[in-house]
DRENNUDO-701935 format. One record per residue (C-alpha): residue in three letters; x, y negated, z. Coordinates in steps of 0.5 Angstrom, whole numbers. Last residue first. Layout:
 tivo     X     Y     Z
  Ala     X     Y     Z
...
***
This chain:
 tivo     X     Y     Z
  Leu    53  -134    27
  Ile    54  -126    27
  Ser    62  -124    27
  Phe    63  -117    24
  Phe    65  -111    29
  Glu    67  -104    28
  Leu    64   -98    32
  Tyr    69   -93    35
  Lys    70   -86    36
  Glu    75   -83    40
  Asn    75   -76    40
  Ser    78   -72    47
  Thr    74   -77    51
  Leu    76   -78    58
  Phe    79   -85    57
  Ala    77   -89    51
  Pro    83   -92    48
  Leu    82  -100    48
  Leu    78  -103    42
  Pro    81  -109    38
  Val    77  -115    38
  Lys    72  -118    33
  His    69  -123    37
  Ile    61  -122    37
  Val    58  -129    37
  Phe    51  -131    40
  Ser    45  -135    38
  Asn    39  -137    41
  Ser    42  -144    43
  Glu    39  -145    50
  Thr    39  -139    53
  Thr    45  -136    49
  Asn    49  -140    53
  Thr    55  -142    48
  Asn    58  -148    52
  Lys    65  -150    50
  Asp    70  -151    54
  Asp    74  -158    54
  Asn    71  -161    60
  Gly    73  -155    64
  Glu    80  -155    62
  Thr    81  -163    64
  Glu    78  -161    71
  Gln    83  -155    71
  Asn    89  -160    69
  Ala    87  -165    75
  Lys    87  -159    80
  Glu    94  -157    78
  Leu    97  -164    78
  Gln    94  -165    85
  Ala    97  -158    87
  Lys   104  -160    84
  Val   104  -167    88
  Asp   102  -163    94
  Lys   108  -158    93
  Lys   113  -163    92
  Leu   117  -162    85
  Glu   124  -158    86
  Cys   131  -160    86
  Lys   135  -154    88
  Lys   141  -154    92
  Thr   138  -148    96
  Asn   139  -151   103
  Arg   139  -158   101
  Asp   133  -158    98
  Phe   132  -164    94
  Ile   125  -167    92
  Cys   122  -169    86
  Gly   115  -173    86
  Lys   116  -177    80
  Glu   118  -183    84
  Lys   123  -179    87
  Leu   127  -178    81
  Thr   133  -182    82
  Glu   134  -178    89
  Cys   134  -172    84
  Lys   140  -175    80
  Gly   144  -176    87
  Glu   142  -169    89
  Asp   145  -166    83
  Gly   145  -158    84
  Thr   138  -158    80
  Ala   137  -164    77
  Glu   134  -161    70
  Asn   129  -157    75
  Cys   125  -164    77
  Leu   124  -166    70
  Lys   122  -158    68
  Glu   117  -159    74
  Glu   114  -165    72
  Pro   113  -162    65
  Thr   109  -156    68
  Pro   113  -149    69
  Gln   110  -143    65
  Ala   107  -137    68
  Ser   105  -140    74
  Ser   105  -138    81
  Cys   109  -131    80
  Asn   107  -124    82
  Cys   109  -122    75
  Ala   103  -118    73
  Asp    98  -123    77
  Ala   101  -129    73
  Ala   100  -125    66
  Thr    93  -124    68
  Pro    91  -117    70
  Ile    86  -112    66
  Asn    80  -110    70
  Arg    75  -113    66
  Gln    78  -111    60
  Ile    78  -104    62
  Ala    71  -104    64
  Lys    69  -106    58
  Asn    73  -100    54
  Ile    69   -95    59
  Thr    62   -98    57
  Tyr    64   -98    50
  Asn    67   -91    49
  Thr    61   -88    53
  Glu    56   -92    49
  Leu    60   -89    43
  Glu    60   -82    45
  Thr    52   -82    47
  Leu    51   -85    40
  Leu    55   -79    37
  Pro    51   -74    41
  Leu    44   -77    39
  Asn    45   -77    32
  Ser    40   -83    29
  Ile    45   -88    26
  Glu    42   -92    21
  Ala    42   -99    26
  Leu    49   -97    28
  Lys    51   -98    20
  Thr    55   -92    17
  Gly    62   -95    15
  Lys    65   -88    16
  Thr    61   -82    15
  Val    56   -79    20
  Gly    57   -71    21
  His    59   -72    28
  Ser    64   -77    26
  Asp    67   -80    20
  Glu    71   -86    22
  Ala    70   -94    24
  Leu    62   -93    25
  Thr    59  -100    23
  Met    56  -106    27
  Thr    53  -111    23
  Lys    46  -108    22
  Leu    46  -107    30
  Lys    47  -114    30
  Asn    40  -115    26
  Trp    37  -112    32
  Phe    40  -117    37
  Met    38  -123    32
  Thr    31  -121    32
  Thr    31  -121    40
  Pro    34  -128    40
  Asp    28  -130    36
  Pro    31  -135    31
  Asp    28  -140    33
  Lys    28  -144    39
  Ser    25  -143    46
  Gly    30  -139    50
  Tyr    31  -132    52
  Leu    31  -132    59
  Lys    28  -139    61
  Glu    24  -139    55
  Met    21  -132    58
  Ala    20  -135    65
  Gln    16  -141    62
  Glu    12  -136    58
  Lys    10  -132    64
  Glu     9  -139    68
  Gln     4  -140    63
  Gly     0  -134    64
  Ser     3  -129    69
  Phe     9  -128    73
  Pro    12  -122    77
  Lys    14  -123    84
  Ser    20  -125    88
  Ala    23  -129    82
  Gly    31  -129    80
  Val    30  -130    73
  Ala    32  -123    71
  Ala    28  -120    77
  Ala    22  -123    74
  Leu    23  -121    67
  Thr    23  -114    70
  Ala    17  -114    74
  Asp    13  -117    68
  Phe    17  -112    63
  Asn    14  -106    67
  Ala    10  -103    61
  Leu    11  -107    54
  Asn     7  -113    53
  Lys    11  -118    53
  Leu    17  -115    49
  Ala    12  -115    43
  Asn    12  -122    43
  Lys    20  -123    43
  Asp    21  -117    38
  Pro    21  -110    40
  Leu    26  -104    38
  Glu    21   -99    38
  Ile    19   -93    42
  Thr    16   -87    40
  Asn    10   -83    42
  Ile     9   -76    44
  Val     3   -72    42
  Leu     2   -65    44
  Ala    -4   -61    40
  Pro   -11   -62    42
  Gln   -15   -55    44
  Ser   -18   -51    38
  Leu   -13   -45    39
  Lys   -15   -44    46
  Asn   -22   -44    44
  Phe   -21   -40    38
  Ser   -17   -35    43
  Lys   -23   -35    48
  Glu   -28   -34    43
  Ala   -24   -28    40
  His   -23   -25    46
  Arg   -31   -26    48
  Lys   -33   -23    41
  Lys   -37   -17    43
  Ser   -38   -19    50
  Asp   -42   -25    47
  Gly   -41   -30    53
  Glu   -35   -34    52
  Pro   -38   -41    52
  Gly   -36   -46    46
  Ala   -33   -45    40
  Leu   -34   -39    36
  Ser   -39   -41    32
  Ser   -34   -45    28
  Leu   -30   -39    26
  Asp   -36   -37    22
  Thr   -37   -29    23
  Leu   -37   -25    17
  Gln   -43   -20    16
  Ala   -42   -13    13
  Asp   -47   -10     8
  Thr   -52    -4     8
  Ser   -51     1    14
  Ser   -48    -4    18
  Leu   -41    -7    19
  Ser   -40   -13    23
  Ile   -34   -17    22
  Leu   -31   -23    27
  Gly   -32   -18    33
  Met   -25   -17    35
  Ala   -23   -15    28
  Val   -29   -10    28
  His   -36    -9    30
  Lys   -40    -4    29
  Asn   -48    -4    28
  Ala   -52     2    29
  Gly   -52     9    25
  Tyr   -46     7    21
  Thr   -41    12    23
  Ala   -44    18    19
  Ser   -43    14    13
  Glu   -35    16    13
  Val   -31    10    14
  Pro   -28     4     9
  Gly   -35     4     6
  Asn   -37     8     0
  Asn   -43    12     3
  Asn   -48     8     1
  Gly   -47     1     5
  Gly   -40     0     8
  Gly   -38    -8     7
  His   -34    -8     0
  Ile   -29   -13     0
  Lys   -29   -17    -6
  Cys   -23   -21   -10
  Gly   -23   -15   -15
  Lys   -26   -14   -22
  Ala   -28   -19   -27
  Asn   -32   -15   -32
  Thr   -38   -16   -27
  Ser   -39   -23   -28
  Trp   -38   -26   -21
  Leu   -34   -32   -21
  Asn   -37   -35   -27
  Asn   -35   -42   -27
  Lys   -28   -40   -24
  Asp   -26   -37   -31
  Thr   -19   -36   -29
  Lys   -14   -35   -23
  Arg   -19   -31   -19
  Lys   -21   -34   -12
  Tyr   -16   -34    -6
  Gly   -14   -42    -6
  Gly   -22   -43    -6
  Pro   -22   -46     1
  Arg   -15   -48     2
  His    -8   -44     4
  Ala    -6   -43    -4
  Ser    -4   -50    -4
  Lys     2   -49    -1
  Asp     5   -47    -7
  Gln    11   -42    -6
  Trp     7   -36    -4
  Gly     6   -33   -11
  Thr    13   -33   -12
  Thr    14   -28    -6
  His     9   -23    -9
  Gly     4   -19    -5
  Leu     0   -24    -4
  Asp    -1   -26   -11
  Thr    -6   -20   -11
  Ala   -11   -25    -8
  Lys   -11   -29   -15
  Cys   -15   -24   -18
  Asn   -15   -24   -25
  Ala   -10   -19   -26
  Val   -14   -13   -23
  Gln   -11    -7   -25
  Ala    -4    -6   -22
  Ala    -6   -11   -16
  Leu   -13    -8   -15
  Gln   -11    -1   -16
  Asp    -5    -1   -10
  Ser   -11    -5    -5
  Thr   -15     1    -7
  Tyr   -21     0   -12
  Leu   -28     1   -12
  Thr   -33     1   -18
  Gly   -40     0   -18
  Ala   -40    -4   -12
  Asn   -46    -8   -13
  Glu   -43   -15   -12
  Asp   -38   -13   -17
  Asp   -31   -10   -18
  Ala   -31    -8   -11
  Phe   -25    -7    -6
  Cys   -26    -2    -1
  Gly   -22     4    -4
  Asn   -25    10    -8
  Thr   -21    15   -12
  Asn   -15    16    -7
  Ala   -17    23    -4
  Asn   -24    20    -2
  Thr   -23    15     3
  Ala   -18    10     0
  Gln   -15     5     4
  Gly   -15    -3     3
  Ala   -21    -4     8
  Ile   -17    -1    13
  Asn   -11    -6    13
  Leu   -17   -11    12
  Tyr   -20    -9    18
  Glu   -14   -10    22
  Tyr   -11   -16    19
  Leu   -17   -20    21
  Gly   -16   -18    28
  Arg    -8   -19    27
  Leu   -10   -26    25
  Leu   -14   -27    31
  Tyr    -8   -25    36
  Asn    -3   -29    32
  Ser    -7   -35    33
  Arg    -8   -34    40
  Arg     0   -33    41
  Ile     0   -40    37
  Ala    -5   -43    42
  Glu    -1   -40    48
  Ile     6   -43    45
  Ala     2   -50    45
  Leu     0   -49    52
  Met     7   -47    54
  Ala    10   -54    52
  Thr     5   -58    56
  Ala     6   -54    62
  Lys    14   -54    61
  Thr    13   -61    61
  Phe    13   -66    55
  Lys     9   -71    57
  Ala    14   -74    62
  Ala    18   -76    56
  Glu    13   -81    54
  Glu    13   -84    61
  Ala    20   -84    61
  Ala    21   -88    54
  Thr    16   -93    56
  Arg    20   -94    63
  His    26   -94    59
  Leu    24   -99    54
  Ala    22  -104    60
  Ala    29  -103    63
  Ser    33  -104    56
  Ile    29  -110    54
  Ala    31  -114    61
  Gln    38  -111    60
  Leu    39  -114    53
  Gln    37  -121    56
  Leu    42  -120    62
  Ala    48  -118    57
  Glu    46  -124    53
  Gln    47  -128    59
  Ala    53  -125    61
  Thr    56  -127    54
  Ser    60  -123    48
  Ala    55  -117    49
  Ala    58  -110    47
  Ala    57  -106    53
  Ile    49  -109    52
  Leu    49  -108    45
  Ile    51  -100    46
  Arg    46  -100    52
  Val    41  -102    47
  Lys    43   -97    42
  Ala    43   -91    47
  Leu    36   -93    49
  Val    34   -93    41
  Ala    37   -86    41
  Gln    34   -83    47
  Asn    27   -85    44
  Ala    29   -81    37
  Ser    31   -75    41
  Leu    24   -75    45
  Lys    21   -76    38
  Asp    24   -70    35
  Ala    23   -66    41
  Ala    15   -68    40
  Ala    15   -67    33
  Thr    17   -60    33
  Leu    12   -58    39
  Gly     7   -62    35
  Asp     8   -59    29
  Ala     7   -52    32
  His     1   -54    35
  Val    -2   -57    29
  Gln     1   -51    25
  Glu    -3   -46    29
  Lys   -10   -50    27
  Ala    -8   -49    20
  Arg    -6   -41    21
  Val   -13   -40    24
  Glu   -16   -44    18
  Ala   -12   -40    13
  Ala   -14   -34    16
  Ile   -21   -36    16
  Asp   -20   -38     8
  Cys   -17   -31     7
  Val   -23   -27    10
  Gln   -28   -31     6
  Glu   -24   -30    -1
  Leu   -24   -23     1
  Gly   -31   -23     2
  Asn   -34   -27    -5
  Lys   -40   -23    -4
  Thr   -39   -16    -2
  Leu   -37   -19     5
  Ala   -44   -21     6
  Lys   -44   -29     8
  Asp   -44   -31    15
  Asn   -43   -38    14
  Ala   -36   -38    11
  Ala   -31   -43    15
  Lys   -29   -50    13
  Val   -21   -51    13
  Lys   -18   -56    17
  Thr   -12   -59    13
  Arg    -5   -57    15
  Asn    -5   -52     9
  Ala     0   -46    11
  Thr     6   -45     8
  Gly    11   -46    14
  Cys     6   -41    19
  Leu     6   -36    13
  Leu     8   -30    17
  Leu     2   -27    19
  Ile    -1   -28    12
  Leu     4   -24     9
  Ala     2   -18    13
  Ile    -4   -18     8
  Trp     1   -17     2
  His     4   -11     4
  His     2    -7    -2
  Met     0     0     0
***
């Protein structure tokens, strides 16, 4: 016997995702094989919803973590403390949303989907049980249970059906190439290949399952004294015709003893599939609506409680500024200006950070940037490294130093703040004079500094600097910076 029926159990990947309308208790001798296959397609389609739900949930959870990793990379690469604070507020709000989505994917919810898939296989095995019997001959291989017309004038085994009835699309089930087209799993997908307007002409053999009347059924006639139920009650055999249960009638109370297990399986299979939502990089307006952002905003601007109304708008302006362009948009544009410095984790050199979804690579980049930032914060200054008061002497100090060893010359520089140390024979600048000069220099330098506060300007600059090696990593992978003005 051909194993074409068994393929129904293995075609999860090729099932139609659209719900299939089940048959309405028509006799199996009337379009019967097509009805059974349509029921199998509906069951498989429902199973696929749950299988897709599990797969999509895993993909979306990974995508959410990738978004969070990118924001943390931007925090580590921030050029100012204000920019880092702005991003930290966004990160905290996104993290809350991502955590809520992750909480949906528990062992219990995953097991519900797995149980639905198991129930699908249970229903399909019941159909397979009957179809497997129907494909056998009862009379020394002369009578099968596939009829050539409604009256079952001639019956075929499944082997004979495949060999003699080229017009029956169901025979394609025995050939792998016949299942490359997913459209087979839909109503009508198992009908005859030609003459679809004249479905039941007597010369179009096959594509029907005989129900069991007139001693020509799959079992001996003596067994038909009363209704018999096979395939978990989905198919009822009698002394005349077989009846096929509409799958939709199974939904509801599991009270029919003949169909209880099928009903329970169908009810489990019909439960909603697991759905996970993805987080997105928000603009300033979308940011206001994120869960937990009100509390994050209050903390970022030093308030004791969340804001509302006009106060919230004022707090947003304090943190992110009021001028265009929107700083959040600039952050996400920044992801497009940071590129991978070398091939890594299957991602090629030059790929923009915005386009990277590989979570292990993003995690490695985040680690490198975070460690590099910590190293830069802890690099000692030149003065600390040499343990000296100043790396370079001031002009006043140089003038005094030139008179070292000559007390008379040092005396002439007294008005310049010089004093001669008879113990060391050095001419040095007085300590109080030196302190005054250093204070004056600091004030001058402070006035010359340019303020690049992103709250006021809504802009930032990423300086292109060489990254230090990231310790504790075997493969150092970095992103390259380009300036954004």
